VOBA-1610 file (N, C-alpha, C; in pm, whole numbers, padded with zeros to 5 digits, always signed):
BEGIN
Ala+04730-06300-03708Ala+04614-06315-03610Ala+04539-06186-03608Cys+04406-06211-03591Cys+04306-06098-03577Cys+04296-06052-03435Arg+04310-05922-03409Arg+04298-05879-03284Arg+04183-05791-03260Met+04091-05821-03179Met+03960-05741-03151Met+04000-05622-03056Ile+03953-05502-03097Ile+03967-05395-03016Ile+03847-05377-02925Arg+03852-05379-02795Arg+03734-05363-02714Arg+03665-05239-02742Asp+03530-05248-02750Asp+03432-05147-02779Asp+03480-05060-02902His+03539-05125-02998His+03575-05062-03132His+03464-05103-03226His+03402-05006-03292His+03303-05037-03389His+03321-04950-03513His+03336-05031-03623His+03373-04961-03749His+03291-04839-03785Ala+03161-04849-03768Ala+03077-04735-03801Ala+03103-04609-03727Thr+03127-04627-03600Thr+03165-04521-03518Thr+03297-04450-03547Thr+03394-04534-03564Thr+03525-04488-03614Thr+03528-04412-03738Thr+03442-04467-03834Thr+03437-04406-03969Thr+03375-04264-03957Thr+03269-04253-03873Thr+03203-04128-03855Thr+03303-04024-03782Glu+03367-04069-03685Glu+03461-03991-03613Glu+03571-03931-03701Lys+03620-04025-03789Lys+03727-03982-03878Lys+03680-03866-03982Glu+03563-03894-04037Glu+03503-03793-04123Glu+03469-03661-04066Glu+03438-03664-03936Glu+03391-03544-03849Glu+03519-03459-03838Gly+03634-03530-03824Gly+03762-03462-03794Gly+03826-03407-03914Glu+03776-03421-04033Glu+03832-03367-04148Glu+03834-03224-04151Glu+03923-03151-04208Glu+03933-03008-04222Glu+03813-02955-04289Gln+03752-02853-04243Gln+03638-02782-04299Gln+03690-02688-04412Thr+03622-02675-04516Thr+03664-02587-04631Thr+03549-02539-04695Thr+03557-02416-04758Thr+03442-02368-04843Thr+03460-02410-04989Lys+03563-02476-05017Lys+03584-02523-05157Lys+03496-02649-05181Pro+03460-02676-05298Pro+03387-02796-05333Pro+03468-02917-05293Phe+03408-03025-05250Phe+03476-03147-05207Phe+03399-03265-05239Phe+03455-03383-05236Phe+03385-03515-05258Phe+03405-03593-05118Leu+03300-03636-05059Leu+03315-03715-04945Leu+03250-03855-04973Tyr+03324-03956-04941Tyr+03265-04096-04961Tyr+03285-04165-04833Val+03169-04198-04773Val+03175-04270-04646Val+03122-04414-04668Ala+03201-04507-04642Ala+03177-04645-04672Ala+03154-04725-04538His+03037-04697-04471His+03013-04784-04351His+02992-04931-04410Tyr+03048-05026-04342Tyr+03032-05157-04375Tyr+02888-05188-04342Ala+02816-05279-04427Ala+02679-05323-04401Ala+02695-05412-04275Pro+02577-05429-04203Pro+02595-05527-04090Pro+02635-05664-04138His+02714-05731-04066His+02772-05850-04115His+02806-05942-04003Trp+02825-06060-04024Trp+02862-06173-03923Trp+03006-06153-03898Pro+03053-06157-03773Pro+02976-06167-03658Pro+02910-06043-03622Leu+02795-06050-03576Leu+02718-05930-03526Leu+02772-05887-03397His+02803-05760-03384His+02839-05708-03251His+02816-05549-03252Ala+02788-05502-03143Ala+02757-05363-03120Ala+02770-05335-02973Pro+02785-05204-02927Pro+02795-05174-02789Pro+02666-05223-02714Ser+02678-05283-02596Ser+02563-05332-02523Ser+02449-05228-02492His+02495-05099-02467His+02394-05003-02440His+02306-04975-02558Val+02353-04994-02686Val+02266-04981-02802Val+02185-05097-02822Ile+02243-05216-02809Ile+02157-05341-02815Ile+02047-05337-02720Gln+02070-05296-02593Gln+01967-05291-02493Gln+01845-05199-02547Lys+01859-05112-02629Lys+01742-05032-02678Lys+01652-05124-02747Tyr+01692-05231-02811Tyr+01618-05323-02894Tyr+01580-05451-02828Glu+01630-05477-02713Glu+01599-05601-02637Glu+01441-05615-02626Gly+01405-05729-02666Gly+01244-05753-02651Gly+01175-05722-02773Thr+01231-05638-02855Thr+01155-05581-02968Thr+01115-05691-03065Tyr+01193-05791-03077Tyr+01174-05899-03173Tyr+01113-06036-03115Lys+01064-06025-02999Lys+01002-06146-02938Lys+00893-06202-03005Cys+00814-06129-03086Cys+00692-06171-03154Cys+00737-06249-03274Gly+00860-06238-03322Gly+00904-06320-03438Gly+00893-06252-03563Trp+00965-06307-03660Trp+00973-06250-03796Trp+00843-06253-03875Asp+00753-06362-03857Asp+00634-06361-03931Asp+00540-06238-03885Thr+00532-06220-03749Thr+00447-06110-03700Thr+00507-05977-03747Leu+00640-05969-03735Leu+00706-05835-03763Leu+00676-05803-03910Arg+00690-05901-03996Arg+00670-05872-04136Arg+00530-05817-04166Gln+00430-05884-04103Gln+00294-05855-04128Gln+00268-05711-04068Thr+00315-05685-03950Thr+00292-05557-03879Thr+00356-05442-03963Arg+00478-05462-04010Arg+00547-05361-04091Arg+00480-05331-04225Thr+00434-05444-04289Thr+00362-05430-04412Thr+00225-05347-04382Gln+00159-05379-04285Gln+00034-05307-04249Gln+00066-05149-04227Lys+00175-05131-04154Lys+00200-04986-04135Lys+00234-04916-04253Leu+00306-04981-04350Leu+00334-04927-04485Leu+00203-04898-04563Tyr+00097-04996-04554Tyr-00022-04970-04620Tyr-00086-04838-04557Glu-00092-04832-04423Glu-00162-04712-04359Glu-00092-04586-04379Ala+00041-04587-04405Ala+00109-04458-04425Ala+00100-04417-04568Gly+00034-04513-04659Gly+00022-04479-04796Gly+00155-04493-04870Ile+00248-04564-04820Ile+00380-04587-04883Ile+00368-04694-04990Ile+00286-04803-04960Ile+00270-04900-05062Ile+00120-04929-05087Asn+00084-04969-05201Asn-00045-05005-05231Asn-00101-05112-05156Pro-00218-05105-05083Pro-00277-05211-05007Pro-00302-05340-05101Asn-00312-05321-05235Asn-00342-05440-05312Asn-00207-05533-05328Trp-00093-05474-05280Trp+00031-05547-05284Trp+00049-05631-05164Lys+00059-05763-05177Lys+00063-05844-05067Lys+00208-05855-05014Cys+00222-05886-04886Cys+00355-05906-04835Cys+00421-06023-04899Ser+00543-06005-04936Ser+00611-06125-04999Ser+00615-06250-04912Pro+00618-06360-04966Pro+00627-06473-04881Pro+00762-06485-04802Arg+00755-06553-04688Arg+00879-06573-04609Arg+00978-06660-04696Asp+01100-06633-04670Asp+01209-06708-04746Asp+01182-06863-04721Glu+01191-06936-04824Glu+01155-07079-04807Glu+01255-07152-04712Asn+01371-07099-04703Asn+01471-07168-04616Asn+01453-07125-04465Ala+01367-07029-04442Ala+01340-06982-04303Ala+01219-07054-04235Pro+01230-07111-04118Pro+01116-07173-04066Pro+01014-07065-04022Ser+00898-07097-03998Ser+00791-07015-03931Ser+00851-06982-03797Trp+00809-06864-03740Trp+00855-06827-03610Trp+00822-06941-03509Lys+00699-06990-03515Lys+00652-07098-03416Lys+00738-07219-03429Asp+00800-07245-03549Asp+00892-07366-03555Asp+01033-07329-03537Ala+01070-07207-03529Ala+01212-07169-03513Ala+01269-07220-03374Pro+01382-07280-03382Pro+01451-07318-03258Pro+01518-07200-03206Asn+01560-07192-03085Asn+01635-07085-03016Asn+01584-06950-03042Lys+01456-06930-02999Lys+01393-06795-03029Lys+01464-06690-02951Asp+01506-06716-02825Asp+01582-06610-02751Asp+01709-06569-02824Trp+01787-06661-02880Trp+01904-06634-02962Trp+01869-06555-03083Glu+01765-06594-03152Glu+01726-06518-03271Glu+01689-06376-03238Gly+01614-06360-03130Gly+01574-06219-03085Gly+01691-06131-03063Ala+01790-06198-02991Ala+01911-06124-02954Ala+01992-06084-03085Arg+01988-06184-03178Arg+02064-06154-03308Arg+01998-06045-03368Met+01862-06036-03380Met+01803-05935-03455Met+01811-05793-03378Ala+01815-05796-03238Ala+01834-05673-03169Ala+01984-05619-03186Thr+02078-05712-03213Thr+02217-05666-03238Thr+02228-05620-03373Tyr+02162-05671-03471Tyr+02163-05629-03616Tyr+02097-05485-03605Ala+01982-05464-03540Ala+01917-05340-03531Ala+02016-05229-03472Ala+02097-05268-03368Ala+02187-05181-03304Ala+02292-05136-03404Gln+02339-05233-03493Gln+02444-05191-03591Gln+02377-05075-03689Ile+02252-05108-03729Ile+02188-05005-03814Ile+02177-04873-03743Asp+02143-04876-03610Asp+02120-04753-03533Asp+02246-04674-03532Ile+02363-04735-03514Ile+02497-04680-03500Ile+02528-04605-03637Met+02506-04683-03744Met+02540-04634-03883Met+02443-04510-03902Asp+02323-04524-03876Asp+02218-04411-03907Asp+02264-04289-03819Ala+02294-04302-03702Ala+02337-04187-03613Ala+02467-04123-03667Gly+02559-04208-03712Gly+02677-04155-03768Gly+02658-04076-03899Ile+02567-04126-03976Ile+02534-04050-04105Ile+02473-03911-04070Gly+02385-03924-03963Gly+02318-03796-03933Gly+02429-03698-03874Arg+02528-03749-03800Arg+02630-03661-03741Arg+02704-03599-03862Ile+02742-03669-03962Ile+02806-03619-04070Ile+02727-03507-04149Leu+02598-03534-04174Leu+02514-03444-04235Leu+02500-03311-04157Arg+02489-03323-04026Arg+02484-03205-03941Arg+02606-03127-03951Thr+02725-03197-03963Thr+02848-03127-03975Thr+02858-03058-04109Leu+02810-03112-04216Leu+02816-03048-04341Leu+02729-02924-04345
//
């Protein structure tokens, strides 16, 4: 049987394990394998709260807004159009359960936030 450890998150545990390794001046190899965000999505509620409401506008608007920001920052060529939405995904206006979808995207973002913070902690330690 699978047992869930309350408030246990793999990315945090992985980072803490690597931070606790013995420091040395000798060359070394460090491989940190954070799991990619995966189903079931879960993260500490205080991290999810940072993203609550962020995705209420829906994926269609988010994609267009993010693409526009990339144009403005000069990261991508303005002649490159935003790729079409996945044909299996409904438009946001037709998506059922928008509140659930928004919460799902906020939880996914929280998982990325935790991994990103952990990678930063490791880099600062190095």
